[in-house]
N, C-alpha and C positions, 0 to 999 in steps of 0.2 A: 503493501498499499505503501500511496507518495504521500510519505511526511512534511512536503511543501505544501500542501493542502490541507490534510486531515492531521490534527492534534494528535497525539499519543500518550496513553496511560488513564488512570494512576496505576503505578506500579509499587511493587511490596517496600519498596523505599520510599516511598511516596517522592518519586522520580518523577519526570516525563512532564509534557505542554500541558496537560489536562490538570488541574487541581483538582483534590478528591469530593466528590460530592456535584460538581460543576457538570461532568459528561464520564461515559468509557466509551475507550478505544484501544482493545485490548486483545492479543488474540497468545494464547495458552501458549507457553513450549513446547507443549507433547501436541499438541493441534498444529502445526507445521510439521510436514512433509512434502521431499520431492517421488513422486511417482511415474514410472516408467514401464511401457509395454510396449511389445512385441507381437504382430498378428501377419495373420495374411491381409491386401490389400482391401480396405474395405473395412476392416474390423475398428480400428480408428474410428474414422466419419460414424458406423455404428455407435460406438459409446460413447461420441461428443451429443449426439440424438434420443441417448438412451439418458444422459444425464440431464439432456434440457425437456426431457418430456417428464423426468420422472421429479423432478424440481418441483412444477406447481400441483402436482397431486399432494404432497408434504406439505404447503400452503406459502411456497417461496413465489413471489416474484423478483424475475429475469432479468437480466441485460444482456446483452453482446455489447461491451466497453469500448474494444479494440481490433485492429485486425490486419493485418500484413502478408502478403503473398513472396517467395524466393523462387524459381525456378530457372535449374539451370538449361541451357539453349540443347544442352544434348538431349535433355529429354525431347523430343520435337514435338509430338502428339499434344501434349500436355501443357507446353510451351504455346503451339498455337491457340489452343485452347484459352487460354488465358489472357497470356501480353499478348498478342496479336490483337487478342480481342479488343483489348484496352486501347490498341492501335489505332481496332475499325472506331470505336466509341470517340477518340480526338477527333478524327476526319469526319465522323457526322457530329459532332459539335461546331467545329469550324465553319461547318457548310449551313448550318443554321443560324451560327453567328452571323452570315454573309447576307442569309436568306434578311436575319434582321434589322444587319445595318441598310438593305435595297429598299427593304419595308419603311424603314422610317426615310430613308432619302423619297422617296416615292410621296408618301408621306406628306413631306415636306414642300414639294411642288403642289400638291392639290391643295396643303392650305394655303398657301400663296396665292394662288388664282382663286381660293374660296374666299379670301378677304377683300380681295380685287371687286370681284362681284356683288358682295358685300355689302360693300361702299353704293355701288351703282342701287343696291335693294335699297337702302336705306335713302337715296335721293327719291327714288317712288312713292316709298312708304308714307314720307312729309308732303306729297302732293296728293296722297289719299284719304291721310290724316286730316290736312287741311280740307278738302272737300267735306269729311264729314264733319267736322267743329262747323262748317257754313251752312251745312244743315242741320246742325245743334241752336241755329243761331246764334253762333260765334263767329261772327264774319270778319274780323279784323284780325282775332289770331289765325281763324282760316287760312288769312290770304296770305299774309304773313311766311306761314310753312309752305303754300303753295309756292308762294315767291322765290324763298329760299333753295325750295330742289328745284324751281326749276332755273331759275340763273345757275345752279352746277351744270346743270344738264347743257344747258344752252353754251358755257364753257368750254363742255367735253364734246359737242355739234361740231365747234369753232376748230378747238384743235385736231380731234382726229376724225372728222367727216369734211366737212367743206373744204380743208386744208388741203386734200387730193384731190378737189376738182379742178385742178389746175391753174397755171398760170395766168391773172387776168379775169381771173371766174372768181375765185376763191379773195373772201373777205380780208385777209390777210393781203392777197396783192393789189387788190383794189384801192387798198388805204391809202395810196399814194394821192391818189385822188379826192378821194370824201374822207377824211382824217377821224371822221368821228363813225362812222359806217358800223364798228364794232362794236361800241356803246353804246348805238342805237337802236343796233339790234337787243342787245341787250335790255332794254326797256321793253320790248315788245310782249304782249300776249298772242296767245294762243290762237286769239279770235281777230288778232290784225294779219287783216289778208289782202285788203282793198288799200290797192298805191295812194290813193288820193287823202282817205282818213289817214293813213299811216303819216302821209307827209304835211298834214293839216296840225295831227298829234305832235309831231317830233319837231314841226319845225322847218324842213329840207326841202330841198329839192322834189319835183316830181318823180325825175330820172332815178333820183336815191331810193325815194319809195316804192318804185318798182321793182328794185333790185331786192330792198329789204322785203317785199311782199313776194319775192318768189323764192329766198331764203326762209322765209318765217314758213310756209308752207311747207319746204322740205324738209324744214327742224321738226312739223308736225307731226309728219310719216315716219319722221325716222326714227321718234322718238316711239311713236304705236311698235314699227316693228322691234326696235330696242328694247321695249319693255318687255317682248314676247319672248325675249334672246333671253336677254337677262331671267327672267324669271327662272326659264325653261333649264340655262346652266346651272345656276342656284340649287338648284334642284338636284342636277346628277354629281356635281360638285360636292354638295352635303351628304350624300350617300357614300359617291366614293371613299372621301374624308373620312363618314365614320366607319365604313366597311376598311379601310386603311389602317386608320387606329386599333381596330379591333384585333383586326392581321396580326399589327406588331404585338400586342397582348398576348395572342394568341400561339404565336410565334414563342414566345418569353416562357410560356407554359410548355409548351412543347419542349423545350431545349432543357428544360428544371431537371427533370426525369433523366436524360441523357450525362448530365454532369453531375446527379448522384450516384449514378450506377459507376461516370469515372472514378469518381471518390471513392465508392467503396472496393473496387481494388486497388488494393494502396500496396505500391509496389516495393519493395524493402530497402531498394537502392532509392528509392528520394530521399530517404532519412537520415543525416550523417551521421546516426549512432546505429542504425539498423545497418548503414554498409561499413561501420567500423565491424558489428557485429559477425558480417558473412564474410570476411576476412578472416575471421579467428574460427569457422567452423573447418573441420577434418576433412570434410567435402573436396572435392575436386570441382568446381562446376564446370572446368570445360574439359575435364575427362568424364564424369561420370553423371550418368543420367539420374534428377533428384526433383525433389520440389517440398518446401517445407512452407507450412499455413498457420499461422500464430491468430488467436482471437481469446479474450477476457473476456471470462464470464462475471457479473457479479449477481449474487442471489441472498435477499434477507428475509427476515419474516419473524415475527413477535413471538418472544419465546417465554415462558410462565414457572420460574421455578416451581419447586417441591415445598416452600415456604415462600410464600409473598412477602417482600419485608413493608412495605407500606404505600398502600392503594390511593392515586393522588384522587382519582373521580371513579365515580361505581357504574358510570355507564356511558359507551358510546355515541352515545345518541343525544347527552347534555351538549347544548350551545354556550355559547361564552360571546363577549363583546370582542372585538380586535383589541380594542387597548388591553385588554385581559392577554391575548395570547400574545405579545410583548410588540405590538406596531406601536412606533409614535405616532403623533396626532399627524403629523407633516404626510407619514408614511399612509395613514389611514383617508387624508384628502386626496393623495394619488390612485388610490385604489380604488375609492367612489368616484372618480373623474374616469377611469378604464372602463368600469364596469355600467357606468349609465351611459358612456359611450358604446357600449357593447348591445346598448336596450335593454338592459335587465336593472331589475330595481335593486338598489343595495341596502341593504338592513344591517349595514354593522355588527354582522356576527359572523360566525364557524361555527361548527362542529371540535368539541374539544378533544383534542388527541390526549392521551394518558398523563403526560407532563401539559398543563392546560397554556403555560407559558413557553411556547414554542419557538416564540423567536427571542433565544437569547444571546447574552455576550459571547459565546461559544461560535454560533450559527453566523452570529455577524463577521466574528473574526476569518470562518472557511468563506464566505460570501467573497469576501475584500481579498481572499488568497485565489480563489477562481478566476475573479475577474483576473486578476494581475497573469493568470496562467493562462486565456484563453482570449483575451485583449476583447471582451465582451461586459456588456454589464448587465447584470441582474439586480431585476427592478422589484419592489413590494411587492408590485403584483403579481410577479412571479412568483414570490416566496407564499402566499398567499394562495396561490393555484397548488404549488407542492405539499399543503399543508388540508387542502381539501381533498387531492388525490389519496394523499396519507390516511386520513379519516376516513374515505372513503373504501378501503380495504375492511374496516372492523365494524364497518355495518353492513356490512354482504347478509342477502337472507338465504336460510339454506338450502330454500328450492335454485338458489344463484349457483350453489357452489358444493354441487351432487356428489362432485367427484375432487372438491379440494375441502382440506382441512379448510375450517373458518379461527380465525384468528383471535387470540385471545386480547384483552385488553391490559396491554402491558407495553411499558415505554423501553422494555430491555428487550435487546433483538440477536439472533446470530447469525452473522453476516460471512457467508461465503466466497471467498477471492477462489478464481478459479482459473489462471493464467493455464493455454491447451495451448503446446506446439504439436502439428502434426507431422511427419515427415516419411514421403512417398522415396522409396528406392527401388531404383530396376537393376539387375544386374545383369554382366556382361553373357551369363545364361542364360539368359531371359527372364530367370525369380525376378521376383517382386515380393515384395514385403512393406507395412505398414508401421510406425515407430510412433507410438502416443506417448507424449510425455506433458505432465503437469509441473511445472517448477516455479513454485510452491504451491501446495493446495493446503488455503490457513481456513480457519474457523475463528473468526473474531466474537467478541461479545461487545458491542455499540448500544451505546443510548440514541433514542428519539432525534437529538439534533444533528447528532452525527450522521447516520437515516436520511435525514431531511436534507444533508450538503452531501450526501452523493446523489440526491434526485435534481439538487439541483446542479450539478457536474454536468447531468446527464441531459438537461436543460440547457447550459453553456454548450456543448458539447453541438446541439443541434442551431443551436444559435451562430455556432461558429461557419456551419457549411452551409446556412443558407445566407452568410456572409460572405464568405467566398462565391458560392452561385451568382449572389448582390453582383459581385465585382466585376465577376466574367459577363454582366447584365448592364453594367453602368449602371446599375442601380445604389451601388454603394461609391462613395469617394476617399481618397486621403487628403487628412486633414491636420496635420500636425505631425504626420508619421501615423494616426490611425485610422484606421477601414470606419465609415459612418458614413449617414446616409446620406445620399448627392442633394439634397434639400438643405445639409446643415452648411455641407458645403458653400453653395450656394450663399447661404443665408448671413455664412459667413464675406465672404468678400466683398456681398450689396447687400448690407442688410437693412441697406433704406428701400430697397427694389423686392430683395425676393424675404420673404415672410418662411419660417421655419413650421412648415404644416405637419397638423397631426400636435399628439402631447411628446413634449419634452421626458427623455428617458430620466428615472432617476433613480440612481444606487441605493441598496439598502443603507443606511448611514450607519457609522460606526459606532462600536459598543461607548456604551456609557458607564458598565458595573465590571469595569475591569478594576477600579480604586475597591469594592463589595467584593467581590471573588479575592483579591488578597489577603485582604482583612478577614475574610473566612476562612479563609488557607491556613490565614497563620494561628488562628483559636482552635482549630482540629487539629492541626500538627500539634499543638502544644496537646489538647487533648487524649490524645493519639500516644506520646509519650507516656505519659502520666497511665496510661491506661496498661503501654507494655510493661513499666515498672511494678503493678500491682499483680498484674497476669505472672510474670516470673516471681511472686511473693505468693501464688496460688488464689490467688481474689480477681472473683470473674466479676466484675460488676462493670453494669452497663450507667454508663458518666452520665451522657447528654444523649439527648435526641437530634439528628443530622438538621443542619440550617438548612441543606442545601437539598435539593431535590430529588437527585440520585441517590444509589449506595456512594457507601464514602471508603464503609472498614473492609478492604482489599483480604485479609486472610479468613477474617471470618465468613464473608459470606460472596465473594467472588468465588475462591474457591472451593468451597464446599457446596455448594447451591448452582451458580451459573453457569463455572465453567463444565460440570458433568451433563448439564442438556445441552450446551453446543456441541460438547462430547460426541453424543448420539448421532446429531446430522451428519458431522463430519466423518464418522464410522461407517452410516451407512452409504455415502457415496464411495467412498474407499471398499465396500465390501461390496456393491455394484458393480465396480468397476474389475476386483478381484474375480467377481462370478463370472463375469462377461469374457473376461480375455483368460478364464480357468487355472486361475494362478492357484494353486494346494494350498491347503490350510497348515 
């Protein structure tokens, strides 16, 4: 178990990261073993599936935490099935990313045309709104809107239509003779088609009036045709842009499973640590046909010692407020925003775990370590969801768990850490064998707060995968060396233009109880020393009840009750494997 995330202890000498009573994360020395079996091809794989199906029957929840594979090129059939498949996925991902890029390019072109025709639609819409206002008796406002729309359309007609009628005919070319002809044209209404009336209205010559009347007739006809063209073109462009926008999102959805599959086939040579490990193998990758794959299984379930020490709560259906669960006011407010944003009703309560105050200083410390390792943020809502998930296992109905053992309402867990390395070896004479190794198989005794930490680490692994996928799809970017949502990058560069959408992710606040824990630890250590002196004198006296939520008497409680229960499950798995590989008793 990685100590950089999970504090260990307490130990018989009161050492370790965990102070007595604040939590337990201990593996007994006699429940720590290296197992190695060799059998025919498929025997190791069958053993893996036996363990995976056996654990839920005994009430364990199980997760596959980590995996990688290494195949020597000499083992060509298997190499082609795995590594070449990974390369095929690479090519498919590249093709999909190219399709996304092309779709985005097409989308931008469509949006450009749509914006242009939307402007035209706005001009015609002003005219229609003006006509509607006039009918409603708001003549002044209506005429103003009609004038604004027509003035713009007349400008478009002059710049884009009339200018192409030819030299000496277009208004721009004859403006030398009649300098005010363009401004005069802008003053006309659609009804102005009589040259004499136009000449009188604008105080111009009759010759200019004839030209203005002709141009105005052309404008009215053009406006009718242009309106139908713009309307139809806008409808088609809007449909096209929406389709392209949907296709971009669909392409992203299509490529995400491919990237996930690609990430799942984890080549050992990608990691610097694993590359160094493969150099130490006694196999010859260039001369021997073999393959190695690794997977780590985590499994846990609560245990009930033969003599229960101190039941914190009596029923798994008890609900408590989030304050009593250990959340701060700021964190509760954050959880409320997320819950309400999902359309759910926030009740500020949650099913109580065996230790009601689930969010303690130990869990907060673990969260900070997880965030540092995986470079993600574990929010209060993530912790809230983890507590809900863990509490749901205690409240299973009997009919829902006919083939599973019901969880006892206990804050103490047996935690099985099963790192499996499977090696397939093909000898030169054609014989094949499979080596199955667990190095090392451990049965931990853990408390509720440590288990919640494991659940949050699994959440962090999922978040990291989503972030890696998002980076390839442009949904994430780099800001100060960290991967963040692209909206944050934009709002950081141009805070006055781009607003960071959604809720700002909030990390779980740091522990505020370190001083209390240290104080409790000093008191408990003094009591332990005094009790040890009396025990040596033959006086068995129970001095004070522990002020902390978990067990604190290592020699009296851990070794006599809890470790005996964890040993049962540890021995069951070993017996299952020995039976599978026909190991003689």
